[in-house]
C-alpha positions in Angstrom: 0.2 -0.4 0.1 3.3 2.1 0.1 4.7 0.9 -2.3 8.1 -0.1 -0.6 9.0 -2.3 -3.5 12.8 -2.7 -0.9 10.8 -5.2 1.2 8.4 -7.1 -1.2 11.2 -7.6 -3.3 12.3 -10.3 -0.7 9.1 -11.8 0.4 8.5 -12.5 -4.0 12.0 -14.4 -3.6 10.7 -16.1 -0.6 7.2 -17.2 -2.3 4.9 -14.8 -1.6 1.2 -15.7 -3.2 0.9 -12.4 -5.1 -2.6 -12.7 -6.0 -3.8 -13.5 -2.6 -6.9 -11.6 -2.2 -7.1 -9.2 1.6 -10.2 -10.8 3.7 -11.6 -6.8 3.5 -12.8 -6.0 0.0 -10.7 -8.9 -1.8 -7.8 -6.3 -3.1 -4.4 -8.7 -5.0 -0.9 -6.4 -3.6 -1.8 -5.6 -7.9 -4.8 -3.5 -6.7 -3.0 -2.2 -3.8 -1.0 -0.5 -5.9 -2.6 0.6 -8.5 -5.1 2.6 -5.9 -2.6 4.6 -4.0 -0.4 5.2 -7.3 2.8 3.1 -6.9 4.4 2.5 -10.4 7.5 1.0 -9.1 5.3 -1.6 -7.2 3.2 -2.5 -9.4 6.6 -2.5 -11.8 7.5 -5.7 -9.7 4.7 -7.1 -9.2 4.0 -7.0 -13.0 8.0 -7.7 -13.8 6.9 -10.9 -10.5 3.7 -12.3 -12.8 0.6 -10.9 -11.0 -2.8 -11.7 -12.3 -3.6 -8.1 -14.0 -7.0 -8.6 -14.8 -7.0 -10.1 -11.1 -10.8 -8.5 -10.1 -11.4 -7.2 -6.5 -13.8 -10.2 -5.2 -15.8 -7.6 -3.7 -17.1 -6.4 -6.1 -15.5 -6.8 -9.5 -13.0 -3.9 -10.1 -10.1 -4.4 -11.7 -6.6 -3.6 -11.2 -6.5 -1.1 -14.4 -10.7 0.2 -13.5 -9.2 1.3 -9.8 -5.9 3.4 -11.5 -7.7 4.6 -13.9 -10.8 6.1 -12.0 -7.9 7.6 -9.8 -5.9 9.1 -12.7 -2.8 7.4 -12.4 -1.6 7.3 -16.9 1.3 6.1 -15.8 0.0 3.0 -14.3 -3.3 2.4 -16.9 -0.1 2.6 -19.3 1.6 -0.3 -18.0 -1.1 -2.3 -17.8 -2.6 -1.9 -20.6 0.9 -3.3 -21.9 1.2 -6.3 -19.9 -2.0 -7.5 -21.0 -4.9 -5.2 -18.9 -8.6 -5.9 -20.7 -9.8 -2.3 -20.3 -13.2 -4.5 -21.5 -13.6 -5.8 -18.2 -16.7 -4.8 -16.2 -17.3 -4.9 -12.9 -20.2 -6.4 -11.3 -22.6 -3.2 -11.5 -20.8 -3.1 -15.4 -18.4 -0.7 -14.8 -15.2 -1.4 -16.6 -11.8 1.4 -17.0 -13.0 3.2 -19.9 -16.1 4.0 -17.4 -14.3 5.4 -14.7 -11.9 7.7 -16.7 -14.8 8.9 -18.3 -16.4 9.5 -15.1 -13.5 12.0 -13.4 -12.1 12.7 -15.8 -9.5 11.7 -16.5 -8.8 12.0 -20.5 -4.9 11.2 -21.0 -6.8 8.1 -19.5 -9.2 7.5 -22.1 -6.6 8.5 -24.3 -4.7 5.4 -23.7 -7.5 2.7 -23.1 -8.7 4.0 -26.7 -5.2 3.5 -28.3 -4.7 0.1 -26.5 -8.5 -0.9 -28.4 -7.5 0.5 -31.1 -4.3 -1.6 -31.6 -6.1 -5.4 -30.5 -9.6 -4.2 -31.3 -11.7 -3.7 -34.9 -13.7 -0.9 -34.5 -17.4 -2.4 -34.5 -16.3 -3.6 -32.1 -14.5 -0.9 -30.7 -18.0 1.1 -31.2 -20.3 -1.2 -29.7 -17.9 -0.7 -26.4 -18.1 2.6 -26.1 -22.0 2.7 -25.9 -22.9 0.0 -24.1 -24.9 1.2 -20.5 -23.1 0.1 -17.2 -25.7 -2.4 -16.0 -27.5 -0.2 -12.7 -28.6 2.6 -15.4 -27.5 2.2 -18.5 -25.3 5.0 -18.8 -22.2 5.0 -21.1 -18.8 6.8 -20.3 -20.3 9.4 -22.5 -22.7 10.3 -19.6 -20.5 10.0 -17.1 -18.8 12.2 -18.9 -21.9 14.6 -19.2 -23.1 13.8 -15.9 -19.6 15.5 -14.1 -19.1 17.9 -16.7 -16.3 16.6 -18.2 -16.1 18.9 -21.3 -12.9 17.1 -22.4 -13.8 13.7 -22.3 -16.2 13.9 -24.0 -15.5 15.8 -26.7 -13.0 12.6 -26.9 -15.7 10.5 -26.6 -17.8 12.1 -29.8 -15.0 12.2 -32.4 -15.7 10.5 -35.3 -13.3 8.1 -35.4 -14.0 6.7 -31.0 -17.6 6.2 -32.5 -19.4 7.8 -29.0 -23.0 8.4 -29.8 -24.6 11.1 -28.4 -28.5 10.0 -29.0 -27.4 6.4 -26.7 -30.2 7.1 -24.5 -30.3 5.9 -20.6 -32.5 3.0 -18.7 -34.5 6.5 -18.1 -34.6 7.3 -21.5 -31.6 9.9 -20.5 -29.1 11.0 -23.7 -26.0 12.4 -22.4 -27.5 16.0 -23.4 -29.3 15.9 -20.5 -27.6 14.5 -17.3 -25.5 18.1 -18.8 -28.4 20.3 -18.8 -30.0 18.8 -15.6 -26.1 19.2 -14.4 -25.7 22.1 -16.2 -23.6 21.2 -18.2 -23.7 23.3 -20.7 -21.1 24.7 -22.0 -20.1 23.2 -26.0 -23.4 21.1 -26.2 
């Protein structure tokens, strides 16, 4: 949790279980390092083959989702390069792109898109970007509009990214509805 890689190295060398979850939330050491922005610890755990996609057992949130939510772009980059799946969702249907959009982390949105362009075909990306979560049918664009993250909304709406401005959530509201509800009308 504090990123003490000097202490971690001997523990790893003596066979510490890299993927053992804690008892409170089911978080692995990699998850905790990602949550706290401890990149040297993340690098060390990945080099020792920690499971990059192992979710927190309490809610299915992955290390990538947590790093994206907390704005740790360097960690997001190394996780993606190590095989983290940006399309993996937690128990509510939220994924790493949604986490980044919700918090306004445009650099992480760009990283996620670049990764998707390298591993998925254009239609898979459009389908992913416009899939709603499991709670209220919100897409990453809904989250960005609700929170007033204009730069992220513009990124998502770029033609090459394929977000549908008219995609309605489970209540029939589009991103524009939510932006208007919250008073975020600049750039609308």
